[in-house]
N, C-alpha and C positions, 0 to 999 in steps of 0.2 A: 234286554233279554230276561225271560221270566225267571225269578230267583227259586222257583219251586221245581224246575228242571235242571239236571246237572248240565255244568258248561261242557261243550263239546271240545276236544283237545284239537288246537289248530297247529299243523305242522308247517313250518317256515322253510323252504328249501332255498339255500343260499349258496349258488355257484361262486369259488373264489378262485381266481387267478391273476396273481400279480397285480392286486388292488391295495396294497398296503397303505397307500396315501390316503384312501377311501373308506377303508373297511370299518375302522372304528365309528365312524358316523353312521354307516348301514347298520351294523350290530348293535349299535346303541339306540338306534332309532326302534329296533324290534323289542329290545329289552324293556324300553320305556313305554311300551303300548300301554293305553288304558285297559286293554283286556290282556291280562297277563298269563291266562291258561295255555301256554305254548310250548312246543318243541321246536326248537332252532337247530336244524341240520346244515353245518357247514361243510361242505364238500370242495375240499382243497384239491384243486386239479393240476398239482405238481408245481406250485408256485415256487419261485426262486427269489423273491424279493422280500422275504420276511412275513409275507401273510401267514405262512404256515404256523409260525411261532405265535401270531395274534390268535390265530384260531385256537390254539391249544390254551392261551392265557385265557381266552373267554370261557372255554369249556371247564377250567379250573375254578373260575370265579362265580359261574351261575350254574346250577344244576340242569337249567332248561335248555342249555346248549351242549350239543353233541358234535363231534370232528370226525369225518372221514377223509383221510389221505389216500390219494391216489396218484398214479402217473399221469401225465399230461395226456389228456382225452379229448378235450373240447368241452364246449358249453352244453350241447346235447347229453353226452355221456354222463356229464356232472349232474345235470337235473335229473337224468335217469335213474342214476345212484340213490340221488336224494328221495326220489319217489319210492323207490324200492325199499327204502329203509325205515321210513317214516311211518308213525303209526296213528295219526290223527285221523279224525273223520272227516276234518276239512283241510284242505291243502292249498297253500299259496306259494308263489315264487317272488323272491326278492334278489334282484342282482346286486354283486357285492360292491359296486360302486354307485348304488341307488340308495335312498332311504324313504322312510314313511313320515307322514304326519302322525302325532300321537294318537289319534283315534281312527288310523286305518281299518284295522282288525276288528274293532269295536262296531264300527259303521257297518261292515261288510257281514259280521256276523249277526247283527240285528236285522239286518235287511233279509238275510236267509232265513232268521226265524220267524220273521213277519209273513214271508212268501215260501213257504215249504216246498211247493211245487218247483221252485227255481233250481235249475242244474248248478247254478254259479250266481256270484254277485261281483260287481265290477266297479270301480271308482273311475272317475277322470284322473287325468295326470297334468303333471306340470313339466316342461322342460327348463333345466336349469344348466346355463342361462337360456332365456327364452319365455314365450308365452304359454300359459296353460291352455291344454285342449279343451275347449269350450263344448260342454255338454248341450244337447236340444232339449233338455228339460230342465225346470227349476227346482223339483224335488224327487225324491228318490221314488222310482217308478218299476214296476213290473211288466216286461216286454213279453208278448206272447212268442211263441216259435215262429209265427210269420212275422212279426215285428221284429225278431232277431234276425232272420234273414235279410230283410231290408236294411237294418242297421249294419250287418256285415258287409253288404254289396253296396257301398255307397261311400259318402264323405267320412264316415265314422270308421271305416275300415281299418286305420291305425290301431285305436283303442280296441276295436273287436278281435283283432289279431294277435296282439302281444300277449304274452304269456303272464307278464307281470301285471299288478294293478287288478287282480282278479283273486276270488276266493272260491275255490271248487269244493263240490260236495266229492267225497272220494271216488263214488260210483261213477261221476261224469268224466274221470280220468281212467277209468277201467279199460285196460287194453291200449290206451294213448301211451306213445312214447315218441321221444325227439330223435330226430334222424342223425345219427352219429356220422361225422364227416361232411355234414352239408351246412351250407351258410342259409340264412333265411329260415332258420330253424322253426320260429314260430308259425311261419306262413305254411309249413306241411303239419302242423299239429293243431293248433289252438282251435280251429274251426270246428274240429271234431267234438271237442267238449262242448264248445260254444252253441252249436247247432243242435245239442242233444236233448233240449228242452227250454223251457222259458227262462229268462235271466233278469237280474235285478240290476237297474244301473242307478249308482249313487253320483250325483251330479258334481260333488265337490271333489277337488284336484288333490287327493290324498296320497297320490304316489308321486314322489319327486325324482324325475328321470334325468340323470345328470348327462350333459352333452360334453362328450371329450374328444379333443382332436385326435386322441390315440385309441379311440375305442372302435368296437367292431362296426357299430352303425356309421361311423365316419370313414371308414376304410374306402379306398378308391374303388371305383367301378371296374371290374374285371370281367372279362368273358365267362369265368367260372362263376361268379356270383350272379351273373345274368342268366346262365342256364339253369342255376339252382332256383332263382326266382321263376322262371317261366315254368319248370316243371312242377313247382308248388302251385301256380295258378291252375295248371292244366290239373292237377289233383284236386284242387277246389271245386273246379267247373264239372269234373266228373263226378263227384261226391253229390254237388247240388242237384245234377241231372239225374242222377238215380233216386233222389228223395222228391224228385217232381217239382223244384224250384227252378222253373224255366227262365224267368227273367234275371234272377240271380246267376244262372248257368251262363247266359249269354254275357253279362258284367265281367264274371271271371275269365270267359274266354277272350273278352276285348282287352282285360288286363294284360292277359298272356301275348295277344297280338301286339299291345303297345310295346312290352318289354322285349318282344324278339325284333321289332323295329328298330329299337335303341340298341340290341345287340348286334345288328347288321350295321349300323352306323358306327359303332365302337369298332368292329373288326375292319371296317373300311378306313377309318382314320389309322388304324394299327398296321396298315399294309397287308392284312391277311386276306389276299384275295380268294384263297381256296375256302377259308371260314366263312367269308362273307358270303360267296355264292351259296354254300351249303345252307347257311341259315335263310338266306333269301328264298331258296326253293323250299325251305321247310315253312317259312312265312307264307309262301302261294299255297301249298298244300293245307295249311291249318285252316283257311278259310271254308272248306268244304265241309267243316264239322260245326253243326249247329246252324247251318244255313237257314233253317226255318224257325229259329228262337226269335222271340221279340227283341228288338234293339232300335234305337234312334236310325233315321233315314241316312243321315250322313255318315255313320258307321258301316251300314249296309253298302254305301256307295264305295267308300274306302276299301272295305274289305274285298267287294267285286274287283276293284280296280287293282288290288294286290295280287289277286289270282293270275291276273294277265301281266303286269309290269310291277312286280314287288320293288325293284331297285328304285324305280321312279317313285313310287310312294313313299320309301323310306327317304328319300331327298326331300321330297315336298313336306313330309313330316319333320325332318331334321332343320329345315329352313324356317318352317312355323315357329318352332320350337325356340331358334335362336332370335327371332322377331319378338316374341313374346317376353323372352328373358331381356332384351334391349328395353323394351317398353317398361318392363317392371323396374328396371335399375333407374331409368328416367323417372318415373312417377316417385320412385323412393329418394331420389337425390333431390 
């Protein structure tokens, strides 16, 4: 970053809810960043495990840390409160059980400094335990708006969608809020900022994403989770269609289609005949939307079959999934 220009203040929004076992590693990684012009906003979302006291201790020890205490309202509400209260021209999100490599902020601020047209910069991430997400480039690269859409609607969707591992210009988040009371909150939100302009991709895995057995992402699939995921995909498709991104619209519609098939299968396994019948009917009705959009022939055939016999298509989909899982386990074992 050029020394002749004032360094932008980076606001770090950290939702905190019962993560006392992990919070020190999280906050310490932020305080130890090589780029130190930070405002760290810890939003204590009604923690009951001692996290609240830890937050207060950090605020007393370092003037860059502020704490907001609120009644438990969920991850989305905590992030929204943090966004509303922060003052930096650049904003990033760090979940309270995750942490950063020491150069996370510096690498992304330098990327935005190098490419002033970019709405945001993002880094690759590593699941811990697990393997890092592999970037499709070797060096930091500016993606055009068209390339960002392709990046979003494909194998890189997880990185494209997650709110963390990104550094946003404040303007890119203007009018963007996380949906309170919903699961899959990133799926409802991040794409609006991501698709607002060019974006920079830093291929190094600088965000460390903790995999917890009791975490949100490890929660058992429920009909409620599925319905939120379907609605998020539907909203993405509507957004992409309005922007004229037809291939990406078809991709998002097909994501919603697959998720609804999984929901029908789940309700069937749960013995909810009425719910399964309602979702099967919704599956059949959904294929009339985007009938003329470009998509692979096999998906056209599957969608056409679902319009006539949705339950049969779901059974075939479920059987195919089971066979693939058996083959995967055999090859891994």
